[in-house]
LUMLUM-613047 format. One record per residue (C-alpha): residue number from 1; x, z, y. Coordinates in Angstrom, 2 decimals, decimal comma. Layout:
BEGIN
+-----+---------+---------+---------+
:   k :      xx :      zz :      yy :
+-----+---------+---------+---------+
: NUM :       X :       Z :       Y :
...
+-----+---------+---------+---------+
***
This chain:
BEGIN
+-----+---------+---------+---------+
:   k :      xx :      zz :      yy :
+-----+---------+---------+---------+
:   1 :   92,46 :   84,29 :   89,99 :
:   2 :   95,17 :   86,71 :   88,96 :
:   3 :   94,32 :   89,91 :   87,09 :
:   4 :   96,42 :   93,06 :   87,05 :
:   5 :   96,01 :   95,72 :   84,39 :
:   6 :   96,00 :   99,34 :   85,52 :
:   7 :   98,94 :   99,81 :   83,16 :
:   8 :  100,91 :   97,50 :   85,44 :
:   9 :  100,09 :   99,74 :   88,38 :
:  10 :  100,73 :  103,02 :   86,53 :
:  11 :  104,05 :  102,65 :   84,74 :
:  12 :  106,30 :  105,34 :   83,29 :
:  13 :  109,92 :  105,23 :   84,42 :
:  14 :  112,90 :  107,11 :   85,81 :
:  15 :  113,23 :  108,03 :   89,52 :
:  16 :  113,99 :  107,99 :   92,29 :
:  17 :  112,57 :  104,55 :   93,17 :
:  18 :  110,43 :  101,97 :   91,41 :
:  19 :  111,83 :   99,13 :   93,52 :
:  20 :  115,44 :  100,33 :   93,69 :
:  21 :  115,78 :  102,04 :   90,29 :
:  22 :  113,11 :  100,95 :   87,83 :
:  23 :  113,03 :   97,33 :   89,04 :
:  24 :  116,79 :   96,71 :   88,79 :
:  25 :  116,81 :   98,51 :   85,43 :
:  26 :  114,10 :   96,15 :   84,14 :
:  27 :  115,88 :   93,17 :   85,68 :
:  28 :  119,02 :   94,03 :   83,71 :
:  29 :  116,99 :   94,24 :   80,50 :
:  30 :  115,37 :   90,92 :   81,29 :
:  31 :  118,73 :   89,28 :   81,99 :
:  32 :  120,08 :   90,41 :   78,62 :
:  33 :  117,02 :   88,96 :   76,87 :
:  34 :  117,45 :   85,65 :   78,69 :
:  35 :  121,15 :   85,47 :   77,80 :
:  36 :  120,27 :   86,01 :   74,16 :
:  37 :  117,52 :   83,39 :   74,30 :
:  38 :  119,96 :   80,84 :   75,73 :
:  39 :  122,63 :   81,74 :   73,12 :
:  40 :  125,05 :   82,95 :   75,80 :
:  41 :  125,06 :   86,69 :   75,12 :
:  42 :  127,95 :   86,54 :   72,64 :
:  43 :  130,06 :   84,52 :   75,11 :
:  44 :  129,93 :   87,11 :   77,87 :
:  45 :  133,33 :   88,73 :   78,57 :
:  46 :  132,68 :   90,12 :   82,05 :
:  47 :  129,87 :   91,07 :   84,41 :
:  48 :  129,38 :   91,18 :   88,16 :
:  49 :  126,25 :   92,53 :   89,84 :
:  50 :  125,43 :   91,54 :   93,41 :
:  51 :  122,98 :   93,61 :   95,52 :
:  52 :  121,25 :   92,24 :   98,60 :
:  53 :  119,00 :   93,47 :  101,39 :
:  54 :  117,42 :   96,87 :  100,97 :
:  55 :  118,99 :   97,20 :   97,50 :
:  56 :  122,37 :   96,95 :   99,20 :
:  57 :  121,63 :   99,11 :  102,25 :
:  58 :  120,03 :  102,04 :  100,38 :
:  59 :  121,04 :  101,28 :   96,80 :
:  60 :  123,52 :  104,13 :   96,48 :
:  61 :  120,98 :  106,70 :   97,65 :
:  62 :  118,35 :  105,26 :   95,32 :
:  63 :  120,70 :  105,24 :   92,29 :
:  64 :  120,46 :  101,46 :   92,00 :
:  65 :  124,00 :  101,35 :   90,61 :
:  66 :  123,04 :  103,92 :   87,96 :
:  67 :  119,92 :  101,93 :   87,06 :
:  68 :  121,86 :   98,69 :   86,62 :
:  69 :  124,46 :  100,35 :   84,37 :
:  70 :  121,73 :  101,95 :   82,28 :
:  71 :  119,83 :   98,69 :   81,97 :
:  72 :  122,96 :   96,74 :   81,03 :
:  73 :  123,65 :   99,41 :   78,40 :
:  74 :  120,39 :   98,57 :   76,67 :
:  75 :  118,53 :  101,81 :   77,39 :
:  76 :  114,79 :  102,01 :   78,06 :
:  77 :  113,57 :  103,98 :   81,12 :
:  78 :  110,46 :  105,09 :   79,25 :
:  79 :  112,32 :  106,44 :   76,22 :
:  80 :  115,82 :  107,46 :   77,34 :
:  81 :  116,38 :  111,24 :   77,17 :
:  82 :  116,76 :  112,29 :   80,81 :
:  83 :  119,72 :  114,49 :   79,89 :
:  84 :  121,63 :  111,41 :   78,65 :
:  85 :  121,54 :  109,53 :   81,97 :
:  86 :  124,46 :  111,20 :   83,69 :
:  87 :  126,66 :  111,21 :   80,58 :
:  88 :  126,16 :  107,45 :   80,02 :
:  89 :  126,97 :  106,66 :   83,65 :
:  90 :  129,93 :  109,06 :   83,74 :
:  91 :  131,39 :  107,49 :   80,61 :
:  92 :  131,23 :  104,01 :   82,16 :
:  93 :  132,79 :  105,28 :   85,39 :
:  94 :  135,63 :  107,02 :   83,54 :
:  95 :  136,43 :  104,48 :   80,81 :
:  96 :  135,48 :  101,27 :   82,62 :
:  97 :  133,78 :  100,19 :   79,40 :
:  98 :  130,09 :   99,28 :   79,25 :
:  99 :  128,30 :   98,89 :   75,93 :
: 100 :  126,53 :   95,68 :   76,90 :
: 101 :  123,06 :   95,49 :   75,41 :
: 102 :  123,94 :   98,55 :   73,34 :
: 103 :  125,94 :   96,27 :   71,05 :
: 104 :  128,95 :   94,77 :   72,80 :
: 105 :  131,67 :   96,77 :   74,65 :
: 106 :  132,77 :   94,97 :   77,83 :
: 107 :  135,22 :   96,01 :   80,55 :
: 108 :  133,20 :   97,03 :   83,59 :
: 109 :  134,34 :   98,94 :   86,66 :
: 110 :  131,33 :  100,00 :   88,78 :
: 111 :  133,52 :  100,25 :   91,89 :
: 112 :  134,52 :   96,59 :   91,78 :
: 113 :  131,87 :   94,97 :   89,58 :
: 114 :  128,78 :   96,21 :   91,46 :
: 115 :  128,91 :   94,59 :   94,88 :
: 116 :  126,71 :   95,67 :   97,81 :
: 117 :  126,32 :   92,72 :  100,17 :
: 118 :  124,87 :   93,87 :  103,49 :
: 119 :  122,73 :   90,79 :  103,95 :
: 120 :  119,23 :   89,70 :  102,97 :
: 121 :  118,29 :   86,81 :  100,73 :
: 122 :  115,53 :   84,70 :  102,33 :
: 123 :  113,06 :   85,09 :   99,46 :
: 124 :  112,56 :   88,88 :   99,37 :
: 125 :  114,10 :   92,06 :  100,78 :
: 126 :  115,11 :   93,37 :   97,33 :
: 127 :  117,36 :   90,78 :   95,71 :
: 128 :  119,97 :   91,22 :   92,99 :
: 129 :  122,07 :   88,73 :   91,08 :
: 130 :  123,72 :   89,14 :   87,67 :
: 131 :  126,80 :   87,05 :   87,05 :
: 132 :  128,15 :   86,61 :   83,51 :
: 133 :  131,76 :   85,55 :   83,03 :
: 134 :  131,90 :   83,48 :   79,82 :
: 135 :  134,58 :   82,69 :   77,25 :
: 136 :  134,53 :   79,07 :   78,46 :
: 137 :  135,80 :   80,29 :   81,88 :
: 138 :  132,45 :   79,34 :   83,31 :
: 139 :  129,91 :   81,73 :   84,82 :
: 140 :  126,16 :   82,10 :   84,50 :
: 141 :  124,20 :   83,54 :   87,43 :
: 142 :  120,60 :   84,79 :   87,44 :
: 143 :  118,84 :   86,10 :   90,53 :
: 144 :  115,89 :   88,52 :   90,43 :
: 145 :  113,73 :   90,24 :   93,00 :
: 146 :  112,40 :   93,77 :   92,67 :
: 147 :  109,11 :   93,54 :   94,55 :
: 148 :  107,88 :   97,13 :   94,29 :
: 149 :  106,27 :   99,30 :   91,64 :
: 150 :  108,84 :   98,22 :   89,05 :
: 151 :  107,70 :   94,58 :   89,18 :
: 152 :  110,46 :   91,97 :   88,86 :
: 153 :  110,15 :   88,25 :   89,60 :
: 154 :  112,40 :   85,22 :   89,96 :
: 155 :  112,48 :   82,90 :   92,95 :
: 156 :  111,03 :   79,93 :   91,12 :
: 157 :  107,65 :   81,60 :   90,79 :
: 158 :  105,36 :   80,73 :   93,66 :
: 159 :  103,86 :   83,60 :   95,65 :
: 160 :  106,09 :   85,94 :   93,67 :
: 161 :  105,36 :   88,88 :   95,94 :
: 162 :  101,89 :   88,95 :   94,45 :
: 163 :  102,13 :   87,32 :   91,05 :
: 164 :  102,75 :   89,18 :   87,81 :
: 165 :  101,52 :   88,74 :   84,26 :
: 166 :   97,93 :   87,52 :   84,34 :
: 167 :   95,06 :   87,88 :   81,90 :
: 168 :   92,64 :   84,98 :   81,91 :
: 169 :   90,40 :   86,91 :   79,53 :
: 170 :   89,34 :   89,51 :   82,10 :
: 171 :   85,53 :   89,39 :   82,18 :
: 172 :   85,52 :   90,68 :   85,77 :
: 173 :   88,46 :   89,10 :   87,63 :
: 174 :   88,97 :   90,94 :   90,91 :
: 175 :   90,94 :   89,86 :   93,95 :
: 176 :   89,14 :   91,76 :   96,70 :
: 177 :   86,98 :   94,82 :   97,19 :
: 178 :   83,89 :   92,72 :   97,88 :
: 179 :   84,18 :   91,10 :   94,46 :
: 180 :   84,51 :   94,51 :   92,81 :
: 181 :   81,36 :   95,72 :   94,58 :
: 182 :   79,47 :   92,59 :   93,54 :
: 183 :   80,27 :   93,27 :   89,88 :
: 184 :   79,20 :   96,90 :   90,21 :
: 185 :   75,86 :   95,93 :   91,74 :
: 186 :   75,20 :   93,09 :   89,31 :
: 187 :   76,09 :   95,10 :   86,21 :
: 188 :   74,69 :   98,42 :   87,53 :
: 189 :   77,98 :  100,12 :   86,70 :
: 190 :   80,43 :  102,26 :   88,59 :
: 191 :   83,96 :  101,08 :   89,27 :
: 192 :   85,61 :  102,85 :   86,34 :
: 193 :   83,16 :  101,18 :   83,92 :
: 194 :   83,98 :   97,72 :   85,29 :
: 195 :   87,70 :   98,42 :   84,96 :
: 196 :   87,24 :   99,68 :   81,41 :
: 197 :   85,57 :   96,40 :   80,42 :
: 198 :   88,52 :   94,48 :   81,81 :
: 199 :   91,03 :   96,61 :   79,92 :
: 200 :   88,99 :   96,21 :   76,71 :
: 201 :   89,63 :   92,46 :   76,89 :
: 202 :   93,35 :   93,03 :   76,20 :
: 203 :   93,40 :   96,39 :   74,33 :
: 204 :   91,07 :   98,31 :   72,04 :
: 205 :   89,71 :  101,72 :   73,02 :
: 206 :   92,23 :  103,63 :   70,92 :
: 207 :   95,12 :  101,80 :   72,60 :
: 208 :   93,65 :  102,40 :   76,05 :
: 209 :   93,19 :  106,11 :   75,40 :
: 210 :   96,68 :  106,48 :   73,95 :
: 211 :   98,29 :  104,76 :   76,93 :
: 212 :   96,24 :  106,75 :   79,46 :
: 213 :   97,02 :  110,01 :   77,69 :
: 214 :  100,74 :  109,15 :   77,80 :
: 215 :  100,44 :  108,53 :   81,54 :
: 216 :   98,58 :  111,78 :   82,16 :
: 217 :  100,91 :  113,79 :   79,94 :
: 218 :  103,88 :  112,41 :   81,87 :
: 219 :  102,25 :  113,34 :   85,19 :
: 220 :  101,44 :  116,86 :   83,99 :
: 221 :  104,89 :  117,40 :   82,49 :
: 222 :  106,46 :  116,16 :   85,71 :
: 223 :  104,48 :  118,67 :   87,78 :
: 224 :  105,32 :  121,42 :   85,30 :
: 225 :  109,05 :  120,67 :   85,39 :
: 226 :  109,03 :  120,49 :   89,18 :
: 227 :  107,24 :  123,83 :   89,47 :
: 228 :  109,69 :  125,53 :   87,11 :
: 229 :  113,03 :  124,18 :   88,36 :
: 230 :  115,08 :  125,91 :   91,04 :
: 231 :  118,06 :  124,77 :   93,06 :
: 232 :  118,94 :  121,87 :   95,31 :
: 233 :  118,33 :  118,17 :   94,88 :
: 234 :  121,33 :  115,89 :   94,24 :
: 235 :  122,63 :  113,39 :   96,78 :
: 236 :  124,31 :  115,37 :   99,54 :
: 237 :  121,38 :  116,36 :  101,77 :
: 238 :  121,24 :  119,80 :  100,09 :
: 239 :  117,44 :  119,74 :  100,05 :
: 240 :  116,11 :  122,93 :   98,44 :
: 241 :  113,42 :  122,53 :   95,82 :
: 242 :  110,23 :  124,13 :   97,13 :
: 243 :  107,70 :  123,67 :   94,34 :
: 244 :  109,23 :  126,51 :   92,31 :
: 245 :  108,64 :  129,14 :   94,98 :
: 246 :  105,20 :  127,77 :   95,88 :
: 247 :  104,09 :  127,89 :   92,25 :
: 248 :  105,51 :  131,39 :   91,78 :
: 249 :  103,88 :  132,75 :   94,94 :
: 250 :  100,50 :  131,19 :   94,18 :
: 251 :  100,34 :  132,41 :   90,58 :
: 252 :  101,65 :  135,82 :   91,55 :
: 253 :  103,89 :  136,27 :   88,51 :
: 254 :  107,05 :  134,98 :   86,89 :
: 255 :  105,58 :  134,37 :   83,48 :
: 256 :  107,29 :  131,81 :   81,28 :
: 257 :  104,81 :  129,18 :   80,07 :
: 258 :  105,50 :  127,47 :   76,78 :
: 259 :  103,90 :  124,15 :   77,73 :
: 260 :  102,51 :  122,21 :   80,67 :
: 261 :   99,00 :  122,60 :   79,23 :
: 262 :   99,31 :  126,40 :   79,11 :
: 263 :  100,46 :  126,38 :   82,72 :
: 264 :   97,51 :  124,17 :   83,72 :
: 265 :   95,03 :  126,44 :   81,92 :
: 266 :   96,45 :  129,47 :   83,72 :
: 267 :   96,03 :  127,80 :   87,11 :
: 268 :   92,44 :  126,78 :   86,30 :
: 269 :   91,65 :  130,36 :   85,39 :
: 270 :   93,19 :  131,73 :   88,59 :
: 271 :   91,00 :  132,47 :   91,59 :
: 272 :   92,04 :  130,15 :   94,41 :
: 273 :   91,36 :  131,26 :   97,97 :
: 274 :   90,50 :  128,71 :  100,64 :
: 275 :   93,93 :  128,72 :  102,28 :
: 276 :   95,61 :  128,31 :   98,91 :
: 277 :   93,89 :  124,99 :   98,20 :
: 278 :   96,23 :  123,06 :  100,49 :
: 279 :   99,17 :  125,05 :   99,17 :
: 280 :   98,37 :  124,07 :   95,59 :
: 281 :   97,90 :  120,38 :   96,48 :
: 282 :  101,23 :  120,43 :   98,31 :
: 283 :  102,88 :  122,23 :   95,41 :
: 284 :  101,75 :  119,60 :   92,89 :
: 285 :  102,86 :  116,69 :   95,08 :
: 286 :  106,22 :  118,25 :   95,96 :
: 287 :  106,89 :  119,07 :   92,31 :
: 288 :  106,50 :  115,44 :   91,20 :
: 289 :  108,72 :  114,04 :   93,89 :
: 290 :  111,40 :  116,66 :   93,46 :
: 291 :  111,60 :  115,58 :   89,83 :
: 292 :  111,62 :  111,95 :   90,95 :
: 293 :  114,45 :  112,60 :   93,44 :
: 294 :  116,59 :  114,08 :   90,66 :
: 295 :  116,32 :  111,03 :   88,35 :
: 296 :  113,48 :  112,57 :   86,37 :
: 297 :  110,70 :  110,72 :   84,58 :
: 298 :  107,56 :  110,01 :   86,61 :
: 299 :  104,66 :  107,55 :   86,75 :
: 300 :  104,68 :  104,82 :   89,38 :
: 301 :  101,48 :  105,42 :   91,30 :
: 302 :  101,86 :  102,79 :   92,59 :
: 303 :  105,59 :  103,46 :   93,17 :
: 304 :  108,08 :  106,21 :   92,37 :
: 305 :  108,44 :  107,20 :   96,00 :
: 306 :  104,67 :  107,80 :   96,17 :
: 307 :  104,33 :  109,18 :   92,63 :
: 308 :  103,14 :  112,64 :   93,70 :
: 309 :   99,88 :  111,77 :   95,48 :
: 310 :   97,69 :  110,77 :   92,54 :
: 311 :   98,72 :  113,62 :   90,19 :
: 312 :   98,23 :  116,12 :   93,03 :
: 313 :   94,72 :  114,89 :   93,85 :
: 314 :   93,74 :  114,71 :   90,18 :
: 315 :   94,98 :  118,29 :   89,72 :
: 316 :   92,97 :  119,28 :   92,79 :
: 317 :   89,85 :  117,99 :   91,06 :
: 318 :   90,63 :  119,83 :   87,83 :
: 319 :   91,76 :  123,10 :   89,43 :
: 320 :   89,39 :  123,33 :   92,41 :
: 321 :   86,41 :  121,04 :   91,97 :
: 322 :   85,65 :  121,01 :   88,26 :
: 323 :   87,12 :  123,51 :   85,81 :
: 324 :   85,26 :  121,73 :   82,98 :
: 325 :   86,98 :  118,41 :   83,67 :
: 326 :   88,32 :  116,75 :   80,52 :
: 327 :   90,11 :  113,59 :   79,44 :
: 328 :   87,09 :  111,43 :   80,27 :
: 329 :   87,35 :  112,49 :   83,90 :
: 330 :   91,08 :  111,76 :   83,89 :
: 331 :   90,41 :  108,29 :   82,49 :
: 332 :   87,86 :  107,46 :   85,17 :
: 333 :   90,19 :  108,70 :   87,90 :
: 334 :   93,09 :  106,57 :   86,66 :
: 335 :   90,86 :  103,51 :   86,17 :
: 336 :   89,62 :  103,63 :   89,76 :
: 337 :   93,02 :  104,47 :   91,21 :
: 338 :   94,70 :  101,63 :   89,33 :
: 339 :   92,11 :   99,07 :   90,41 :
: 340 :   92,35 :  100,02 :   94,09 :
: 341 :   96,12 :   99,80 :   93,87 :
: 342 :   95,87 :   96,33 :   92,36 :
: 343 :   93,72 :   95,14 :   95,27 :
: 344 :   96,48 :   96,17 :   97,68 :
: 345 :   99,08 :   94,59 :   95,42 :
: 346 :   97,25 :   91,26 :   95,42 :
: 347 :   96,31 :   91,23 :   99,08 :
: 348 :   99,37 :   92,81 :  100,68 :
: 349 :  102,32 :   94,67 :   99,14 :
: 350 :  103,29 :   97,97 :   97,52 :
: 351 :  106,95 :   97,62 :   98,45 :
: 352 :  108,37 :   99,76 :  101,26 :
: 353 :  111,14 :   97,19 :  101,65 :
: 354 :  108,44 :   94,69 :  102,57 :
: 355 :  105,86 :   96,85 :  104,33 :
: 356 :  107,26 :  100,27 :  105,18 :
: 357 :  105,90 :  103,50 :  103,78 :
: 358 :  102,32 :  102,44 :  104,51 :
: 359 :  102,76 :  100,25 :  101,44 :
: 360 :  103,64 :  103,22 :   99,26 :
: 361 :  102,19 :  106,51 :  100,54 :
: 362 :   99,35 :  104,65 :  102,26 :
: 363 :   98,37 :  102,77 :   99,12 :
: 364 :   98,71 :  105,85 :   96,88 :
: 365 :   96,53 :  107,85 :   99,27 :
: 366 :   93,89 :  105,11 :   99,20 :
: 367 :   94,04 :  104,99 :   95,40 :
: 368 :   93,60 :  108,75 :   95,10 :
: 369 :   90,85 :  108,91 :   97,72 :
: 370 :   88,76 :  106,30 :   95,95 :
: 371 :   89,29 :  107,82 :   92,51 :
: 372 :   88,37 :  111,31 :   93,69 :
: 373 :   85,24 :  109,97 :   95,36 :
: 374 :   83,92 :  108,51 :   92,10 :
: 375 :   84,57 :  111,76 :   90,23 :
: 376 :   82,70 :  113,66 :   92,95 :
: 377 :   79,64 :  111,45 :   92,45 :
: 378 :   80,23 :  108,82 :   95,10 :
: 379 :   78,80 :  105,32 :   94,88 :
: 380 :   81,08 :  102,28 :   94,51 :
: 381 :   80,53 :  101,63 :   98,22 :
: 382 :   81,66 :  105,16 :   99,07 :
: 383 :   84,67 :  104,81 :   96,77 :
: 384 :   85,94 :  101,78 :   98,70 :
: 385 :   85,06 :  103,46 :  101,98 :
: 386 :   87,24 :  106,42 :  101,04 :
: 387 :   90,12 :  104,11 :  100,12 :
: 388 :   89,76 :  102,33 :  103,47 :
: 389 :   89,73 :  105,60 :  105,43 :
: 390 :   92,86 :  106,84 :  103,69 :
: 391 :   94,80 :  103,62 :  104,34 :
: 392 :   93,51 :  103,30 :  107,90 :
: 393 :   95,31 :  106,50 :  108,80 :
: 394 :   98,59 :  105,42 :  107,23 :
: 395 :   98,79 :  102,02 :  108,95 :
: 396 :  102,20 :  101,44 :  110,47 :
: 397 :  103,91 :  104,27 :  108,55 :
: 398 :  107,62 :  103,43 :  108,44 :
: 399 :  110,10 :  103,88 :  105,61 :
: 400 :  113,18 :  105,61 :  107,03 :
: 401 :  114,88 :  107,63 :  104,26 :
: 402 :  117,73 :  109,78 :  105,52 :
: 403 :  120,95 :  108,85 :  103,78 :
: 404 :  119,07 :  106,25 :  101,75 :
: 405 :  117,75 :  109,08 :   99,56 :
: 406 :  114,13 :  109,43 :   98,43 :
: 407 :  114,01 :  112,99 :   99,77 :
: 408 :  113,50 :  113,27 :  103,53 :
: 409 :  110,84 :  112,45 :  104,68 :
: 410 :  109,63 :  110,96 :  101,39 :
: 411 :  108,83 :  114,11 :   99,41 :
: 412 :  106,74 :  115,75 :  102,14 :
: 413 :  104,88 :  112,49 :  102,76 :
: 414 :  103,44 :  112,74 :   99,25 :
: 415 :  101,95 :  116,11 :  100,17 :
: 416 :  100,45 :  114,69 :  103,35 :
: 417 :   99,17 :  111,61 :  101,53 :
: 418 :   97,40 :  113,77 :   98,94 :
: 419 :   95,73 :  115,92 :  101,59 :
: 420 :   94,60 :  112,83 :  103,52 :
: 421 :   93,15 :  111,41 :  100,30 :
: 422 :   91,01 :  114,50 :   99,76 :
: 423 :   89,87 :  114,43 :  103,38 :
: 424 :   89,05 :  110,71 :  103,14 :
: 425 :   86,95 :  111,32 :  100,01 :
: 426 :   84,96 :  114,07 :  101,73 :
: 427 :   84,38 :  111,87 :  104,80 :
: 428 :   83,15 :  109,01 :  102,63 :
: 429 :   80,87 :  111,23 :  100,56 :
: 430 :   79,25 :  112,50 :  103,76 :
: 431 :   78,76 :  109,01 :  105,20 :
: 432 :   76,51 :  106,01 :  104,70 :
: 433 :   78,70 :  103,02 :  103,84 :
: 434 :   76,24 :  100,80 :  105,69 :
: 435 :   77,53 :  102,35 :  108,90 :
: 436 :   81,17 :  101,59 :  108,07 :
: 437 :   82,77 :   99,24 :  110,59 :
: 438 :   85,94 :   98,44 :  108,65 :
: 439 :   85,69 :   97,23 :  105,01 :
: 440 :   88,50 :   97,82 :  102,53 :
: 441 :   89,46 :   94,14 :  102,47 :
: 442 :   89,98 :   94,19 :  106,23 :
: 443 :   92,33 :   97,16 :  106,08 :
: 444 :   94,30 :   95,44 :  103,28 :
: 445 :   94,62 :   92,36 :  105,46 :
: 446 :   95,62 :   94,49 :  108,44 :
: 447 :   98,22 :   96,39 :  106,44 :
: 448 :   99,86 :   93,13 :  105,39 :
: 449 :   99,82 :   91,82 :  108,99 :
: 450 :  101,36 :   95,09 :  110,16 :
: 451 :  104,02 :   94,84 :  107,48 :
: 452 :  105,01 :   91,36 :  108,61 :
: 453 :  105,25 :   92,50 :  112,23 :
: 454 :  107,27 :   95,62 :  111,45 :
: 455 :  110,98 :   95,57 :  112,23 :
: 456 :  113,23 :   95,41 :  109,17 :
: 457 :  114,98 :   98,62 :  110,27 :
: 458 :  111,81 :  100,51 :  109,33 :
: 459 :  111,56 :   98,94 :  105,87 :
: 460 :  113,71 :  101,07 :  103,56 :
: 461 :  117,01 :  100,05 :  105,14 :
: 462 :  117,95 :  103,46 :  106,62 :
: 463 :  118,74 :  101,63 :  109,86 :
: 464 :  116,00 :  103,18 :  112,01 :
: 465 :  113,76 :  106,18 :  112,61 :
: 466 :  114,72 :  109,52 :  111,07 :
: 467 :  117,42 :  107,81 :  109,03 :
: 468 :  119,64 :  107,34 :  112,09 :
: 469 :  118,67 :  110,53 :  113,89 :
: 470 :  120,16 :  112,88 :  111,32 :
: 471 :  123,83 :  113,33 :  110,50 :
: 472 :  124,20 :  113,97 :  106,77 :
: 473 :  127,30 :  116,11 :  107,38 :
: 474 :  125,07 :  118,57 :  109,22 :
: 475 :  122,63 :  118,91 :  106,32 :
+-----+---------+---------+---------+
***
């Protein structure tokens, strides 16, 4: 049985898309490592990159070409200064020189060496191939598939849509929700405690805390940046950033905060009226995805396109429900959210190119709903009930980004997903799980069946829905 760490589900990277940006970036890094391992790196004199499927159809809008150039240049999406991204790409575009692996200048013209083939490879909707031209006049080709959430696989791996690095040492291997509940009942522990024991089998407590704090700090900083940045988003749709004005209107001042933590403390000390609750949740979600849309750094939760839901719901808990909430509450929330996300990953998909937006916003809403339910005192049964309710009301949600950009309707969907998560948690807390007619595992199965039935034009191809109903020149 495969095991997925929550740190696989919650990864730090650069926007706007985990499957179209972070995945290809990681694939480029992986290709470089494989060339070095096979003693071919020094023989490379030219590079071609071939995009297929959704990566081809919406790659430009998702900055897939930027991601590939950055990955081939040897940069790390977790560590690269955000302000360096555009200068590195611009230099390659202007000079036609790429510093391959950050050690070897190679002639590279993005206009002719990154090829967007408008066809799908049979294995997966997000395929890309790196071709190395060698000194021997031969070429070396490697094909990778970006399967959502920043995960990258090769065709030779069986069931690659579900498989990633596994940990045989997990004391509580979990494939389905029923298995998770069985462990909770047998061990008399809540879900976060079961997940903690699994993580302890591969990391010590100090490492776990450090990694979780990095994730939370990135989420908080992302919300802070989004709430304090004005202007329009890049890409041509001329979408106006809204989090800035929402934050300003809700706080009622224009004070400059010297840190994200100071900003958070101010919000927690501000009286929030009933109507403002939804406004704050929307503000937090919009802020994250406005940063994501502008190639900012976010946390895949479980993807970049759905990165705003979990931070928004966690902030809701800290700002509205529990002003005394501390890092221990944050840890529990992220443990539960990550585990629920992994169940969807194993049983269905978290890739919009495979399952539509139900696989991204739907899964993130389910993750947040379950996590919030545990923090509010819900039983493990109620946690999974909340996750099921949230996903149930996202089933069939299509992915139809206008202009191939992760902006419309993607950013607003994070706000709606966060609000649905809160509602799902409240419904579950007020219900007896024994009366539930649809278990979590059934909704996972149904989501995957729906994904397989859905037309490809609604799977991140910009060939259907809102994507073809709007003329970008009118925006």
